[in-house]
C-alpha positions as CSV (number, residue, x, y, z in Angstrom):
1,M,-15.8,1.8,-0.8
2,I,-12.6,1.0,1.0
3,F,-9.3,1.1,-0.8
4,L,-6.5,-1.0,0.7
5,D,-2.7,-0.7,0.1
6,L,-0.9,-4.0,-0.3
7,D,2.7,-3.8,0.8
8,G,3.0,-3.0,4.5
9,T,-0.8,-3.0,4.9
10,L,-2.1,-6.4,3.9
11,S,1.2,-8.2,3.5
12,D,4.8,-7.9,4.6
13,P,6.9,-8.0,1.4
14,A,10.3,-7.2,2.9
15,P,12.2,-10.4,2.0
16,G,11.3,-10.4,-1.7
17,I,11.5,-6.7,-2.3
18,L,14.7,-6.0,-0.4
19,G,16.5,-9.1,-1.9
20,A,15.6,-7.9,-5.4
21,V,16.7,-4.3,-4.7
22,V,20.1,-5.5,-3.4
23,H,20.5,-7.7,-6.5
24,A,19.8,-4.8,-8.8
25,L,22.2,-2.4,-7.0
26,T,24.9,-5.1,-6.9
27,G,24.5,-5.7,-10.6
28,L,25.1,-2.1,-11.3
29,G,28.0,-1.7,-9.0
30,V,26.2,0.7,-6.6
31,P,27.2,0.6,-2.9
32,V,24.5,-1.5,-1.1
33,P,23.3,-0.4,2.3
34,P,22.4,-3.1,4.9
35,E,18.9,-4.4,4.2
36,R,17.7,-3.1,7.6
37,D,18.4,0.4,6.2
38,L,16.5,-0.2,3.0
39,T,13.0,-0.7,4.3
40,W,12.1,2.9,3.3
41,V,11.9,1.6,-0.3
42,I,8.8,-0.4,0.5
43,G,5.8,1.5,-0.6
44,P,7.0,4.3,-2.9
45,P,7.6,3.9,-6.6
46,L,10.8,1.9,-7.0
47,L,12.0,4.0,-10.0
48,D,12.3,7.0,-7.6
49,S,13.9,4.9,-4.9
50,F,16.6,3.6,-7.3
51,A,17.4,7.2,-8.2
52,T,17.7,8.1,-4.6
53,L,20.0,5.2,-4.0
54,G,22.4,6.5,-6.7
55,A,21.7,4.0,-9.5
56,P,23.3,5.5,-12.6
57,D,20.4,4.3,-14.7
58,P,17.2,3.9,-12.6
59,L,15.3,2.3,-15.5
60,L,17.9,-0.4,-15.9
61,A,18.0,-0.9,-12.1
62,L,14.2,-1.4,-12.2
63,E,14.5,-3.8,-15.1
64,I,17.1,-5.9,-13.2
65,Y,14.9,-5.7,-10.1
66,R,11.8,-6.9,-11.9
67,A,13.6,-9.9,-13.4
68,R,14.7,-11.1,-10.0
69,Y,11.5,-10.1,-8.2
70,G,9.3,-11.8,-10.8
71,E,11.4,-15.0,-10.5
72,T,12.1,-15.4,-6.8
73,G,10.8,-12.5,-4.8
74,L,7.1,-12.0,-5.8
75,L,5.7,-14.6,-3.4
76,G,8.3,-14.1,-0.7
77,C,5.9,-12.1,1.4
78,K,3.6,-12.9,4.3
79,V,0.0,-11.9,4.8
80,Y,-0.2,-10.1,8.2
81,D,-2.0,-12.1,10.9
82,G,-5.7,-11.3,11.0
83,I,-6.0,-9.7,7.6
84,P,-8.2,-12.3,5.9
85,A,-10.6,-12.2,8.8
86,V,-10.7,-8.4,8.7
87,L,-11.5,-8.4,5.0
88,Q,-14.3,-10.8,5.6
89,T,-15.7,-8.7,8.4
90,L,-15.6,-5.5,6.2
91,R,-17.4,-7.3,3.4
92,S,-20.0,-8.7,5.8
93,A,-20.6,-5.2,7.0
94,G,-21.5,-4.2,3.4
95,H,-18.3,-2.5,2.3
96,R,-16.9,-3.0,-1.2
97,L,-13.1,-3.5,-1.1
98,C,-10.5,-2.6,-3.7
99,L,-6.8,-3.0,-3.8
100,M,-4.8,0.3,-4.3
101,T,-1.1,-0.4,-4.6
102,A,2.0,1.2,-6.0
103,K,3.1,-2.4,-7.0
104,P,2.5,-3.0,-10.7
105,H,-0.9,-4.5,-11.3
106,V,0.5,-7.6,-12.9
107,Y,2.5,-8.5,-9.8
108,A,-0.2,-7.4,-7.3
109,T,-2.9,-9.7,-8.8
110,R,-0.6,-12.7,-8.6
111,I,0.1,-12.1,-5.0
112,T,-3.6,-11.6,-4.0
113,A,-4.6,-14.7,-6.0
114,H,-1.8,-16.8,-4.4
115,F,-2.8,-15.9,-0.9
116,G,-6.6,-16.0,-1.5
117,L,-7.1,-12.3,-0.9
118,D,-8.6,-11.7,-4.3
119,V,-11.9,-13.2,-3.3
120,H,-12.5,-10.2,-1.1
121,L,-11.7,-7.6,-3.7
122,A,-14.2,-6.0,-6.1
123,H,-11.4,-4.3,-8.1
124,Q,-7.6,-4.3,-8.0
125,F,-5.7,-1.1,-9.0
126,G,-2.0,-0.8,-9.6
127,P,0.2,1.0,-12.1
128,E,1.2,-0.6,-15.4
129,L,4.8,-1.8,-16.0
130,D,5.3,1.1,-18.4
131,G,4.8,3.6,-15.6
132,T,1.2,4.5,-16.4
133,R,-0.5,5.8,-13.3
134,N,2.6,5.4,-11.2
135,D,1.5,8.3,-9.1
136,K,-0.7,7.1,-6.3
137,A,-3.0,10.1,-6.3
138,E,-3.5,9.7,-10.0
139,L,-4.1,6.0,-9.6
140,L,-6.7,6.7,-6.9
141,A,-8.5,9.2,-9.0
142,H,-8.7,6.7,-11.8
143,A,-10.0,4.1,-9.4
144,L,-12.8,6.4,-8.1
145,S,-13.8,7.1,-11.7
146,V,-13.8,3.4,-12.6
147,C,-15.8,2.5,-9.5
148,K,-18.1,5.5,-10.0
149,T,-17.6,6.3,-6.3
150,P,-17.8,9.8,-4.8
151,A,-14.6,10.6,-2.9
152,H,-16.6,11.4,0.3
153,E,-17.9,7.9,0.3
154,A,-14.5,6.2,0.2
155,V,-11.7,5.5,2.6
156,M,-8.0,4.8,1.9
157,I,-6.1,2.5,4.2
158,G,-2.3,2.3,4.1
159,D,1.0,2.4,6.0
160,R,2.9,5.2,4.1
161,H,2.4,8.9,3.6
162,H,1.9,8.2,-0.1
163,D,-1.5,6.6,0.8
164,I,-2.5,9.5,3.1
165,D,-1.4,12.1,0.5
166,A,-3.2,10.4,-2.3
167,A,-6.4,10.3,-0.2
168,L,-6.0,14.0,0.6
169,A,-5.4,14.9,-3.0
170,N,-8.7,13.3,-3.9
171,G,-10.8,14.6,-1.0
172,M,-11.0,11.2,0.7
173,R,-10.7,10.2,4.3
174,S,-7.8,8.0,5.3
175,I,-6.7,5.5,7.9
176,A,-3.0,4.9,8.6
177,V,-1.8,1.5,10.0
178,R,1.2,1.2,12.3
179,W,2.3,-2.4,11.5
180,G,3.8,-1.5,8.1
181,Y,6.8,0.6,7.1
182,G,5.7,4.2,7.7
183,T,6.9,6.5,10.5
184,P,4.8,8.5,12.9
185,D,5.3,11.8,11.1
186,E,3.8,10.2,8.0
187,Y,0.4,9.8,9.7
188,V,-0.2,13.4,10.9
189,S,-2.7,14.0,8.1
190,A,-4.6,10.8,8.5
191,D,-8.2,10.8,9.8
192,A,-7.4,7.8,12.1
193,I,-4.6,5.4,13.0
194,C,-4.9,1.7,13.7
195,D,-2.4,-0.2,15.8
196,H,-3.6,-3.7,14.9
197,P,-5.5,-5.2,11.9
198,A,-8.4,-6.1,14.2
199,D,-8.9,-2.4,14.8
200,I,-9.8,-1.6,11.2
201,P,-13.5,-2.5,11.1
202,A,-14.4,-0.4,14.1
203,T,-12.3,2.5,12.8
204,V,-14.0,2.3,9.4
205,A,-17.4,2.3,11.2
206,K,-16.4,5.3,13.2
207,L,-15.4,7.3,10.1
208,S,-18.6,6.2,8.3
209,N,-20.7,7.9,11.0
210,P,-21.6,11.6,10.6
211,G,-18.8,13.7,11.8
212,G,-16.4,10.8,12.0
213,H,-14.0,12.3,9.4
214,A,-13.5,15.4,11.5
215,Q,-11.4,13.6,14.1
216,S,-7.7,14.2,14.2
217,A,-5.3,11.3,13.8
218,E,-4.2,11.7,17.3
219,T,-7.6,11.6,18.9
220,S,-8.9,8.7,16.8
221,T,-5.9,6.4,17.4
222,T,-7.3,3.1,18.5
223,A,-6.1,1.5,21.8
224,S,-3.4,-1.1,21.8
């Protein structure tokens, strides 16, 4: 079983997310950093990010964000080049694929359906709008239970430390990807690192072999 993050892993969501974040901060009178300095909000739960940004009422900020994002930002993303072919290759190799995202499930499923990614996914997991399973480790534990998959038979793929940390918390292996919004220090605990989407199938195959999970992130980094 392979669990795949959405934002920063399968798609680049920056225009839609950042535009809605700026809209929410502006609406609450909070000083707005340049968008180039806001990319760190992509991936983690937005409620936490609004608190960090100084929103006086993070819940209200999230409500304003969702109103704008659901109207104009949701589909303002781009699937990374090569991702559909990678998903097809993984499925052809016999892997079951699941979405594992911090984006609310109701939004994530609209995105995957719009871009035709849903046909590759056996399940799609994301938190509820009320915050249920907002913690990614908790969400991943729930997904393993639903899928009846032992942790040692699953791999988490994502671009932020939240993905790697969630995998570690559940006793899973993980693959970090460099094309998203993470930084190198977020990948130190990953079992492998991919530089390009096309590297994913071979890296998954390597981790699936006996002893593959024992490699460090540094030694298992794929070549550019």
